[in-house]
N, C-alpha and C positions, 0 to 999 in steps of 0.2 A: 155875551159873557157874565159872570156870574159878578154879583154885587160885590163879595171880597176880592175874591180876583184885580176887577178896579180899583177899591182902595192900596190893594197889595201893591198896585202899578203905581200909586204918588207917592205912600210911602220911599218905595224906592228910589223915588229920581235923586236923592242928593244921594247917594252910595255911586259907587261909581260900577259900571258893568262885570269888574274881574268879582264883586259880592256875589251877584244872583247868581254867574257862571257855576260860582263854588259852592253853592247852596244845592243846585240841580245837578252838578255832579258825588255828592257826597250825600244824596236821598237815599244811597240803601245802607251806609252807617247808623252805628247805635247817637244813642243822644251823645256821648262821651264824645267820636268825636264828630259831631254834628255842629256842638256848639262855636269851636276857634270858626272865626270867621275874621275877613281881612279890616284895615281897619286905615289908612296913609297914616302918615302923621302929623296933619291938620288934622287931624279927626282924634276923639278920644273914646274911651269906653263910656257909651250912653251911661246919663244917669242913672234911667233905671235899672240898669242893671247892677249898680251901687246901694240900692236902696230897699228895703227891706219889702218882702215881696205884697202884694197889694190882694185886697180884700173884696169882694164881688159877692154879691146877692139879688141872686131872682128866685123867683116860683111862676114854672109855668107848666100845664099839663096837658099831654098826650100832644104838644107842636111842633109842626115841621122844624126840620135840623138847624135850617139855612135858616129861618126867623129866629130862631135863638143864640147863634150863631153874630147873628145883627146888633141882637141885643148885648149879650157881652160887649163886644165890641166896643161900644158905646161908653164901657165901666171901665174903660182897660187902655191902656198903651198899648196894645196887642192886637193884631190883626191875624184872623185864620186863612191859610193857607193852604190851597185842595184843587185836585181835581175833579170836576164833576162824572171823568167815567172811571173815576178809583170810589169813589165819597159819595152816597146816593143820597143829598143835603130833602130829600123828598120823606125820607121816612119820619116815623112822631115819634117823641122823646120825651120823658114829663121831668124837671129837675125842681129840688126846693134846698135853698141853700140861704143860710145866715153870714155875712162877714167869714167867707172859705175859702179859702187860700184858691189862686190860681190855677195849682197845680192836683188839688185836690178837686177843682168841678172841672177843669178838661181830663182830669179821668176817671170821671164817671159819665160823662159823656161820653167816653169813646167806648165804657165798657157797652153801655145801652146799643151804640149806635156800628159796634161790631169793627171798629179802625182804630190803628195807630196810631202813636201820635208823639214828636218830637217841638222842643219849645229851642229855639234859636235864634237868639237875641231879643227884636220886637216881633219877633212873627213863630205862630204855631202851629205847626205842617202835618195837616189829616191825608193820611197817606191807606191803602186797603191794608189788615195786618193779614201777614204772611201764618201760611196753614203753617207753616216749619216754625214757627219761634219757637226758641228756647225757651227754660224756665229763667235763663239765666237774663234773657231779652226783659223776660216780664218781669226780670226784679230790679231790672234800668228803666220800666217804666213806673214801678213802682218807688223811685227812691228818686225818681225827676227834679224832684224839689228842691233836695241836699245839692245834688249833680248841681243846678242850676242856680243854685248860693255859692257854693263853694267853690267846683272843680277846678274853672279857672280865673283862681286871684290874681297870678302872674302875669307879667306883662312885659311884653320883648321887642323894643322896638329897635332899626339901626336902619342900613343903608348900604347899596351892593354899587358895585362899579365895576369898570372891566379892568384890564391890565393899566391903560390909561390912566384912570380916574372917571373916566366919563360915566355920568347909573346906567345902570341898564333897567328895561322899563321889562316887567311881564315873567321877571325871572322867578322860579318856585321859591318858597320856602317851607321847608317839614321838619316837623318834632320829628326825631328820626326815632324807627318802632311805632311812629300812628299813623290818623293818616288825618291828623292837625297842622293843616299848614294856610301859609296866604301867599300873595300874589308883590311884586313891587309896583307901588305908583310910576307914573312919567316924570321923577326927580331919583327912580331906585331905591325910595325907603316904602317901608314895611312896619305894621303893626300887629304884634301879632299876641293872644289869650292861650298859654299854656298853664297844664294841670298844675299846681304842684308839685306833685312829684315826680315832674321832668325837670325840676329846674337846673338840678342837677345830671340834663342828660346833654342832647347833641343837637344843631342844627342843620338839616341838609338840603345845600342851597345846589340850585341845578340853572343852567338856561341853556337852550340850543346852540351847538357852536363852541361851548364851553363844559373844559373840565368841570363836573360837579365835588364841591367842594365843604368838604364837613367840619362846623364849628362849635368848639363845647363851647355851652352856657352857662358853665360855673355860677348861675345865683347871679349872673349880669343881667340889668335892665335896659339898657344899649349893647348894641353889636354891630359892628361894621364890616364890608367881605369885600376883596381884588378877586373875581373870578380871571382865569386865565383862556386865552382862547384850546381849542381843540384842535392844533394844527395837524395832529394826526394823519385824522382822514384825507388829507390833502396830499399826503404821502402815500398812500394806499398805491401801490401800484394795479392798474388794469387790464388785463390785457385785448387790447387793437387792433385789428389785424392781424399783416404775420410778424408780430411781436408787444411789446409789455410797454405802460405809457404811465408817468403818473397820474393821478387824480387830478392833481394842479394844474398839470399840463394841457388836460381834453378839453378843449372847445365842444363838441360833438355831444348830441345826448346820449350817454354811458354810464348806462347799473350795474354792478356788481351784486353778483349772490353768492355769499360764501358756503362750505357744508355748514356751519353751526346753523342756517336757517331749511335745512334741507331732512339735518340725521333727526334721525328717531320718529318720522312722518310714519302713521300708517296707510302710507301711498303702495301704490302697486309699479309703477315708473314715473320717470323723473317728471315726463309733463305735467303728472298733477302732483307731483312735489313743489312743483313752482307757482304752485296755483296762490296766490296773495303776497307772494314775494315782491315781487317789483310793480310796480307802479305804470298803466297804460303794458302792459304785459296780459296779455285777456287768453284765459285756456277755458275753452267749454268739452264737455267729456258729451258724447253722440250719444251712448246708450251706456246702461251698465252691466252689455257681458262683458265679461275678464274678457283681457287681449286687445277692445277694439282700441284705432286711435283714436284723437282729440283733435281739435282746432284752437288751432296756438295762431291768433292774431298779436300784435304789434301793433298800436296807437290802431282801431279800428280795420277795415276794408277799404283795399284804395282802389280793386280792379273786380271785375265783374271772373277771372279768373280762381287760379293757384293764390292764396294771400298768405301762406305759411313762410316764415322769416329762411334765411341760407341758414345750414344747421352742419358747422365746423367743428370738428373732436379732434384733439389733440394737436388742432394742427392742416388735418385733412376735413375735407368738402366734403360734406353729402351721404355724412352718417344716419343710423335711424336712431333716433332719440330715445325710441320707448323699447330698445333693446341694452340700454346699459342701468346697469346697476345702480342706484341713489345712492347705497354708501361706498361707491367708487368718485364719487366726485368733490373736485376739492371745488372748485366757482364755476360761475356759470356769467359770463358777460355778456350785456343787451344788447347789441349796437341799433338804436332806435331811432336815428336819420341819417340822410342822403351827407352828411358831413364825417359822419364817425362810420359809416358802410364803403363809403365809394374806393375803396379797397380794393370790392370785390367786386367791382362791376356792377351791372344791371340786375346781377342775383341776388343782389341785397337791396332790392325797392321793398321788400319786406320784412327789411332789418335782418337782422345776422343776430344767432345764439353761437358763439365760441366756449363751450362745456371745453374744461381740464381736466384730466382726472388724478388723484393723492400720486405722491411719491415720496419717499422717503428720506428722511435726513444723513448728513451725516456727523459720525462719532454718539448715533443713537443703538442704546445695547435693544436689541429684538424687543415689541412687544407684539403679545396677542391679544387683540380683540375680538367680543363675539356679539351681536347683538340681536335679537328674535322678537313677531310682534307675534302673538297669535290671535285672532279676533272670528266673531259674527258680524255678517255683516245681515244687515234686517233689510229686507225692501218694505218700503212710504208711500203705502196709497193715500193721496192727500183727500179723495173724493168716497162718497160712501154713497149708491146709488140704495136709494128709496123701494119701500118692503115691495112685495111680488103685487098685495091689492092696493097699493096708494096705486104704485104704478096702472093696473086695469082701469084705476078709478080717473086719474087724471089724463087716463086717453081717452074714457065716453065721454069727460068735457072735453075733450080740446074738438073730437068729432062735433059733438054738441052745437059748441061755437059755429064749424065752418059747415051748421047742416046736413047733416050726415048720420048716419043710424053708431044707437055705440054699438063697439065689439065686445062687449062683455057684458053678462046679464046678473044682477043682484046674486044669485045665487051662483055663480061662480066668485064672483066677488068673496064671497064669503066660502067658499070652497077656498080661495086664496087663502084667504087671513086662517083658516084653521087648520090647516097644514104645513104654513110657514115658508120660507121662501127656500128658491133652489141655488145648489152654488155654480150658477154662470156669472163667475166675478175674474178680475184682473187674479187677488189673493189665491185663488184654488189652483191658480200653472204658476204659483213662485211661492219660494220654501225661502230661509235661513243659508245660506252657504257661507263656508267656515273658509276664513284667511290665514295665511302664514307664510311667514318669511325670517330667511336665516342665515345671517351671511359672517363669515370668520375672515379676521383678516389677519396679515401677519406685516409688521411694518418695522424697518433700521436701516444702522449702515455704520460704515468704519472712515476711516482719513478722507478716502478717494471715492468710494462706493455709496454705493444707495440704493434699495429695494423697500417694491409694496409689490406684496403678494395677496389674492384676496378670491374667499369663492363667496357667492349666493345661489341660494335656491329661495325661489315663490311659488305657491300654489295655490290657487283663488280659484273657488267651486264657484258654478255659474247659480243662478236665484231662483233661476228656469229650472221647472222638475224638466225629469227624463234623466237617459240611462249615463250617468259618467260623465255630465257635461262640464270642462272646467279649465285650467289652464295653467299653465306649469313653464319656471325659466330658470335654465341654470347656464349663473356665471361665472369664468375664470380668468382671471386677469394680474401679467405679469408687467410692473412698468422699475424699470433698472437703469441704473448709468452710475459708469465709471470715469475717471480721470487718470487722464497720463502727463502727466504734465500742463501744458500747455494747451491740449486738444479732450474732450469732455461727448465722452461716447452714449448716447441713451437709447434705451431700445425698450416696446410697449408691445406686449399681444394681448391679446385676449381672446376669449372661445366665449359664443351663447350659443344656449339649444333651447330652442321653446315645443310645445305640445300642445298645441291646446285642442280642445273638441264642444264646438254645440251644433244646436238641429243644422235641420236643412231647408228651413223658412226663412222667415222675416224679419227681426224682434220688432221692428213698428204697425205690423201687419199683425202678430201674433197679440198684441196688446190692444190694439183697437178694437178685436173679433170678440177679446173675452171682454171689452169693457161697456159697447155698446147693447147690449142683450138683457132683457129684463128680467128680475129674479124670480118670474116662474116658467123659466126653464131651470134646467141640469144641464151637465157634460155628458156623462153617464145612466142607462137604467140602472136596473138590478141586476139585470144579467150583466151586464160590464160593459156593451157596446157605447160606443161616441154615436154622439146625437147631432142632429144638424136640428132648424127650427124658422121659424118665418122669417125672422130677421138675421141671420147667419145658414143661410139653405146651401151652402158649398162646402166649407170647411168649422173643422171640430179643434179649438188651439190648443186643446189636452192632448189632444189622439196626435196631432202633427208632434208636439214635445215627447210623445212615450211613445209612439211608436211610426213616426215619419222617415225617419232617418237621420242622415247625420252628414257634417263637414269636418275634416282628422288633420289635421296638420302638423307637419315636424321639418321646424325650417334651419337652419344649420347659417351661423357667420362669425367670418373667423378675420378677426384686425392687425394689423402692425404696422410699428416705424421703426423705420433705423433712425437717428439724426447724430452729424457728426458738427460738431463743432470747433473752430479754430480760433484762440487767442491770438492775431498776430502782430496788433502791438497795441497799446495801452488805445481801450475804448471801442476799437478796432477789430470786431470780429467776422468771421467769416462758415457758416452756417447749411450744408446740403443738408435736407430728410426725403426720404424717400418711405413711403408706405402706402397701404392701398386696402380693404375691405373685400373679402370673397363674399360669395352668398349663395347659399343651396340650398333652395327652396322647392316644397314637396307639400300640395292638398289634394285629399281624396273625399271625395264629396258621392253619397248614395242617395236616392231617394225613396223608402220604403210604401208599397202602395198603402193606404187604409181608406176603407168603408165606410162611409159613416151611416142611419137610420134615421129614418125612413129614407135617406136621398144622402148623393153627396158622396165627393170620391179625390184623394189624395193623392199627386205623388201617379198617377196612373199613365203616366208614359216609363219610366218603373226607370228613372236617370241615373247613370253610374258617370264622374267626371273625373281626371285625373289631372292634374296641372301638377308641370315642373316648371322652375325660374334658377338659371346660372347667372350670376353678375359676379362679375368683376371689374371695380374701381382701382385704378395709380394714380398716385401722386407723385410729382418730382417738385426735389424745389430748390433751388441754389439763390439763398441771399446775401448779402453783405451789410453790417450795421454798424456805422459810428455814431456812437454818445457821448459828450465831453460836458465836463460840466463846470465854468468859469465863475465862483463864489458865487453868489445868487444869481447865476444866469446860467443857462444850459442847452443844444439843441441836439439831436438824433438826425441822420442821414438814410433810408435804410433802399436799398436796390437789390434786384435780382432777377427774376427769369421762373417761372412756373410749368409747368407740364400735366396735363390730364389727361387721362385713358378708361373709358369707359367700355366695359363690350359685355352685353346682353344676349341670353339664347332663352326664348321661351318653346312651351311646347305644347298642347294640350289636348286630351282625346276626349270627345263624350260618345257614352253608350246607352242609345236605348231600346225599353221592352227587353232589360236587361233580366236574369234569372231572380223569381221572388224573395226565393232564398239566397240564394250566394251572392248574387250582387254577379254573377261572370253571365258570358256572352250564353246564349241559345238560342234556339229555331224562334227566328224572327225579330229576332236582335239585329238592330244596323249602328253602324257610326252619324250621329250628327253632323250635317258637311259645313252645315253654317258657324258652328260653335267649333273647330275641330282643326287645327292648322302645326306644322310640321317646322323644325330649329329654322330652317331653311324656305321658309313658305314665308307668305305675309297676314298678317291675323284679318279674317274675313271683318269686313265693315272699315274697314280705311287702315288709310297710306301706310299704316305703322309697318316696317317689318320686323320680324320674329327676333332676329338677330341684328343686331346693332355693334 
């Protein structure tokens, strides 16, 4: 540890920990914001801030910066604070000053050392000078002395309490419109030096669990304030199981993510939109290809099998979270433990995601909303391979260290250096890809009816080179409800169409093959032939992407529910729900034979696969809900029955040795018996029937 840093720690011992933390947090602001630090009411502004600036005398020539700083500290009441990672204290500087002001001396040191400085109370902070430092920032440094002497002469002290008069420790006190602020001590007291021009401004006081309060300063030197608890959050309604509860009543671990946390994010599906919105909700993207599923875990992995949470969409179990338009989401409740998710049984062992879509509001005029996103996705390769000649040189060294003969002669290494690098690297098979998302919605309602209508379009191109690889999704949704006296009828209907086209190989294999070959090889020769080499002797990733075939899917999903709710008596409701999801998916894939030079071949089986899937999931619920409140007490009773039914049909046909040009059967074509199955058969290699 540097000597200056050790002296800094010793001098900071009398100060509260909050002061040190505030200094670190304000490290990126200008001098004007940093000169305000927290002192408890038992402390006063240090005397050295109220005295005339000290005069320094020092004459050194070509001396190390660290030694110069140490000699200056002996003449003044300030200490230098810096990080050895930012400031090179071994560099040499020269200084010849006599009875000079502190700021003049530090300015000269900063100029020679190429660093920036800030004077904060009894510390002079040195840091790397940002390359984007503006002229305004430079002017502030030049005016440091004036700001240091006169900018913070107005001192406000005060005390912050709760509604019962008890002191609040750690409350934030900030001058509105600035970064000047402090926190209260254990007695709820604070002392803050503020700029003179803010003496008629306001203090913004906040603390976790309490409503923020704005107090006018009005040239007052003492201010007291009482914060009110933020009780509204306890009254929030969260979706739990087959109904809703106030957050105050929930004893299990439940988190709620609202539409505000999702709206406007440049994402393609709801899974990635939820990233970072809730603690212990872990979302991992498997690869960067469009339309690929993601891993979703709540509180980590709990089994060697499936760790995905149960998904419930608008009360119906078993939806596909990646087919929902994120702009249609009203809220997502995350049930994180057994106590909160127990009503769903063993299926909720990995947690539950309860998704609620948007609805209209009563007596609301029709509102049309549009939002769109257009952007470019740029793949980032985080490593750089060595040059071709370097690879050959180090290859020879490794062989020599192993007692073997070198693989390359000096003339060959020289030839690599003169010729330059080949293009066999991951960046060659990657490209920038356009992503666009457009959404249009209409919402409104009358005295008895509400409606929400939306349409969405997503187009995400692939970052892999190749013929028209990409993902498109079309969303349509209608949410409507109508009241007839004590009876309420609600309907939800949505349709999704997904069209995806990608290459016929595996992404991880392509990336590995593109990244493990030295740069003295290229993907193609001057004649356009796709090449192989001793390292990648069989496959050429670029050839596979451009000519090796494709997989093309066309998936459709229709989701709908009908909900009837009858209010029998006060607090007693009977609710019936019937809903379901119908899916019809088709996948057509084809491998086209690509011959490489001097050897190797891809897709020599000339495989054509046609896969079809039809599934129908229905859900029926009959629930009786009684909810009453008596003063400060409330209770809820929920009873009911549910029935779920699922029917799935699968079919796959795999044709080998198809026609090279058309992919249709020809002489010598044959059906692959190990991967072909029909609706009423059993999937080869398993005991799972094709129809359930």
